[in-house]
C-alpha positions as CSV (number, residue, x, y, z in Angstrom):
1,M,0.0,0.0,0.0
2,K,1.3,3.5,-0.8
3,E,0.4,5.2,2.4
4,N,2.6,8.2,1.7
5,E,1.0,9.0,-1.6
6,I,-2.5,8.5,-0.2
7,I,-2.0,10.7,2.9
8,Q,-0.3,13.4,0.8
9,S,-2.9,13.4,-1.9
10,I,-6.0,13.4,0.4
11,I,-4.9,15.5,3.3
12,G,-1.6,17.2,2.3
13,E,-3.0,18.8,-0.8
14,A,-6.2,19.8,1.0
15,I,-4.4,21.7,3.8
16,K,-1.6,23.2,1.7
17,S,-3.5,26.4,1.0
18,Y,-3.9,26.8,4.8
19,G,-0.1,27.0,5.2
20,F,0.6,23.4,6.2
21,Y,3.4,21.4,4.6
22,L,4.7,17.9,5.2
23,L,7.5,18.4,7.7
24,G,8.5,14.7,7.7
25,C,7.6,11.0,7.8
26,D,9.3,9.3,10.8
27,S,9.5,5.6,11.4
28,D,10.0,4.1,14.9
29,L,10.9,0.5,14.5
30,E,10.9,-0.2,18.2
31,H,7.3,0.7,18.6
32,D,6.3,-0.3,15.0
33,T,4.9,3.2,14.2
34,I,5.2,5.6,11.3
35,T,4.3,9.3,11.9
36,W,3.4,11.9,9.2
37,T,3.7,15.5,10.5
38,F,2.2,18.5,8.7
39,M,3.3,21.9,10.1
40,N,2.1,25.4,9.8
41,K,4.6,27.9,11.2
42,K,3.6,31.4,12.2
43,E,6.7,33.2,13.5
44,D,7.4,31.4,16.8
45,L,4.1,29.4,16.8
46,E,4.1,25.9,15.3
47,Q,0.8,24.1,14.6
48,N,1.1,20.4,13.8
49,I,-1.3,17.9,12.4
50,T,0.0,14.4,12.8
51,I,-1.1,11.0,11.6
52,R,0.4,8.0,13.3
53,M,0.1,4.5,12.0
54,K,0.8,1.5,14.2
55,S,1.3,-2.1,13.1
56,R,-0.1,-1.1,9.7
57,R,-3.7,-1.5,10.9
58,E,-4.3,1.4,13.4
59,L,-4.3,5.1,12.9
60,K,-4.3,8.1,15.2
61,L,-5.0,11.8,14.3
62,T,-3.6,14.4,16.6
63,F,-3.5,18.2,16.7
64,M,-0.8,20.0,18.7
65,T,1.1,23.3,19.0
66,N,4.2,24.5,20.7
67,A,2.3,27.1,22.7
68,F,3.4,26.8,26.3
69,G,1.3,24.6,28.6
70,Q,-1.1,23.4,25.8
71,R,-1.7,19.7,25.4
72,P,-2.3,17.7,22.2
73,I,-5.9,17.1,21.1
74,Y,-6.9,13.8,19.6
75,A,-9.5,13.4,16.8
76,E,-11.6,11.0,18.9
77,D,-12.0,13.6,21.7
78,L,-13.2,16.2,19.1
79,T,-15.8,14.0,17.3
80,K,-16.9,11.8,20.3
81,D,-17.7,9.0,17.8
82,N,-16.6,5.4,17.3
83,K,-16.2,5.5,13.6
84,G,-13.7,2.8,12.6
85,R,-12.8,2.2,16.2
86,I,-12.8,-1.1,18.1
87,S,-12.8,-1.2,21.9
88,G,-9.4,-1.9,23.4
89,L,-7.4,-1.2,20.4
90,W,-5.0,1.7,19.8
91,C,-7.3,4.0,17.8
92,Y,-9.0,3.9,14.4
93,V,-8.7,0.5,12.7
94,Y,-8.6,-0.6,9.1
95,N,-8.1,-3.9,7.4
96,D,-7.1,-3.1,3.8
97,E,-6.2,-0.3,1.4
98,Q,-9.8,0.6,0.7
99,E,-10.6,1.0,4.4
100,F,-7.3,3.0,4.9
101,V,-8.4,5.4,2.2
102,K,-11.8,5.8,3.8
103,L,-10.2,6.6,7.1
104,I,-7.8,9.2,5.6
105,E,-10.8,10.8,3.9
106,Y,-12.6,10.8,7.3
107,F,-9.5,12.4,8.9
108,K,-9.7,15.1,6.2
109,T,-13.3,15.8,7.3
110,V,-12.2,16.0,11.0
111,V,-9.4,18.4,10.1
112,F,-11.8,20.8,8.4
113,D,-14.8,20.4,10.7
114,Y,-13.0,20.4,14.0
115,G,-9.2,20.4,13.7
116,F,-8.5,24.0,12.5
117,D,-10.6,25.4,15.4
118,A,-8.9,23.1,17.9
119,L,-5.5,24.3,16.7
120,E,-6.5,27.9,17.2
121,R,-7.7,27.1,20.8
122,I,-4.3,25.6,21.7
123,S,-2.2,28.2,20.0
124,V,-2.4,30.6,23.0
125,P,0.0,30.0,25.9
126,T,-1.8,28.9,29.1
127,T,0.1,31.4,31.1
128,E,2.6,34.3,30.8
129,T,4.6,32.8,33.6
130,R,6.8,30.9,31.3
131,P,10.3,30.8,30.0
132,T,10.8,32.8,26.7
133,K,13.4,32.3,24.0
134,E,14.9,35.6,25.1
135,M,15.3,34.3,28.7
136,D,16.7,31.0,27.5
137,R,19.2,32.7,25.2
138,Y,20.2,35.0,28.1
139,L,20.7,32.0,30.4
140,Y,22.7,30.1,27.7
141,E,25.0,33.0,26.9
142,N,25.6,34.1,30.5
143,H,25.2,30.9,32.6
144,E,28.8,31.0,33.9
145,E,28.6,34.6,35.1
146,L,25.1,34.2,36.5
147,N,26.1,31.1,38.3
148,K,29.0,32.9,40.0
149,R,26.9,36.0,40.9
150,Y,23.9,34.2,42.4
151,R,26.0,31.8,44.4
152,V,27.4,34.9,46.1
153,I,23.9,36.3,46.6
154,F,22.6,33.1,48.1
155,N,25.7,32.4,50.2
156,I,26.7,29.2,48.3
157,D,30.3,28.2,48.3
158,E,32.4,25.2,47.4
159,S,31.4,23.4,50.6
160,T,27.7,23.7,49.9
161,T,26.2,20.3,48.9
162,H,23.8,19.9,46.1
163,E,21.1,19.0,48.6
164,E,21.7,22.3,50.4
165,I,21.6,24.2,47.1
166,F,18.3,22.6,46.0
167,R,16.9,23.4,49.5
168,I,17.8,27.0,48.9
169,V,16.0,27.0,45.6
170,H,13.0,25.3,47.2
171,D,12.9,27.9,50.0
172,Y,13.0,30.7,47.5
173,I,10.1,29.2,45.5
174,S,8.1,28.8,48.7
175,E,8.8,32.3,50.0
176,T,8.1,34.2,46.9
177,Q,4.6,32.8,46.1
178,G,2.1,35.5,45.2
179,Q,4.8,37.9,44.1
180,V,5.0,39.4,40.6
181,F,6.8,37.1,38.1
182,E,8.4,40.0,36.2
183,Q,10.0,41.3,39.4
184,L,11.4,37.8,40.2
185,K,12.4,36.8,36.6
186,E,16.1,37.7,36.9
187,T,16.6,35.8,40.1
188,L,14.8,32.7,38.7
189,I,17.2,32.8,35.8
190,G,20.1,33.1,38.2
191,L,18.8,30.1,40.1
192,A,18.4,28.2,36.9
193,A,22.1,28.9,36.2
194,I,23.0,27.4,39.5
195,V,20.8,24.4,39.1
196,G,22.0,23.8,35.5
197,T,25.6,24.0,36.7
198,E,25.0,21.4,39.4
199,Y,23.5,19.1,36.7
200,A,26.4,19.7,34.4
201,N,29.0,19.1,37.1
202,V,27.6,15.8,38.3
203,S,27.4,14.4,34.7
204,N,30.5,16.1,33.1
205,G,27.8,17.5,30.8
206,D,27.5,20.6,28.5
207,W,25.3,23.5,28.1
208,L,23.8,23.4,24.6
209,W,21.5,25.6,22.5
210,D,18.9,24.4,20.1
211,S,18.4,27.1,17.5
212,S,15.4,25.4,16.0
213,K,13.5,25.6,19.3
214,D,15.2,28.5,20.9
215,I,15.9,26.7,24.1
216,C,19.0,25.8,26.1
217,W,19.5,22.6,28.1
218,V,22.2,20.7,30.0
219,T,23.1,17.3,28.5
220,K,24.8,14.3,30.0
221,K,27.8,13.0,28.0
222,E,27.0,9.5,26.9
223,K,25.7,7.6,23.9
224,Y,22.0,8.1,24.9
225,P,22.2,11.5,26.7
226,T,19.9,12.6,29.5
227,M,18.7,16.2,28.9
228,M,17.5,18.7,31.5
229,Y,16.1,22.1,31.0
230,P,17.1,24.2,34.0
231,L,15.1,27.3,33.2
232,S,11.9,25.5,32.5
233,T,12.4,23.4,35.6
234,V,12.8,26.4,37.9
235,I,10.0,28.5,36.4
236,N,7.6,25.6,36.3
237,L,8.3,24.8,40.0
238,W,7.8,28.4,40.9
239,R,4.6,28.7,38.8
240,E,3.0,25.6,40.3
241,A,4.1,26.5,43.8
242,A,5.5,22.9,43.9
243,K,5.7,21.6,47.5
244,H,8.0,18.9,46.3
245,S,10.4,21.1,44.4
246,F,13.3,19.9,46.5
247,N,12.6,16.2,45.7
248,I,12.1,17.0,42.0
249,L,15.4,18.8,41.8
250,C,17.2,16.0,43.6
251,S,15.5,13.4,41.3
252,E,16.7,15.3,38.2
253,Y,20.2,15.6,39.7
254,K,20.2,11.8,40.2
255,S,19.2,11.3,36.6
256,M,22.1,13.4,35.5
257,S,24.6,11.6,37.7
258,K,27.6,9.9,36.0
259,S,27.0,6.7,38.0
């Protein structure tokens, strides 16, 4: 069966005039899936329509964006129907090429009847309390200087353990709840520099920058690296007033450990 041609001719051509293009077709042999992703990029906003095929008999249609805090929306949640679905299986099911074509035609209908509206709903960040690309870039370019400066501010020296450092971050998060994010932003970036440095030191890792996503992370040096996003971690913990922020930071630190 020529799945690529069918999906492109039925859906790809139909949504082209709306700004969507085929970003790629990715195969995951371990999970026996193939994913087609159509993207519409509007400045920093990315809207994606994906079709995922599993075991060459099940299909899933998903709508998602990169807007902060927004979750994917699945076709079955929009339509509330059971068309082509069998209880207990992965999603929409087909048995041959004819049924595959019918499902792709149905997906096209879902995109136009529900999908575009769904994408617009999840194209707005859920909160302004979030890391921005400017903040991530600032952290990436200045993490060494920020780390040194804020260790002095928070009385952290070479004898301070990582547990004590994470307790300082936890206490700051707890003590500043209800205050204005914009007024705390610089300090949160400084704490992210400290946290990221702790992650990098324990793993002999590096600070890296992803120009395609405008975000920095700390990565562990190994064949299958562990990646941590210090700015997102600190800001998310502050935004959610996480009571367990100390344990979360310690858990991430353990994941980055060289052992």
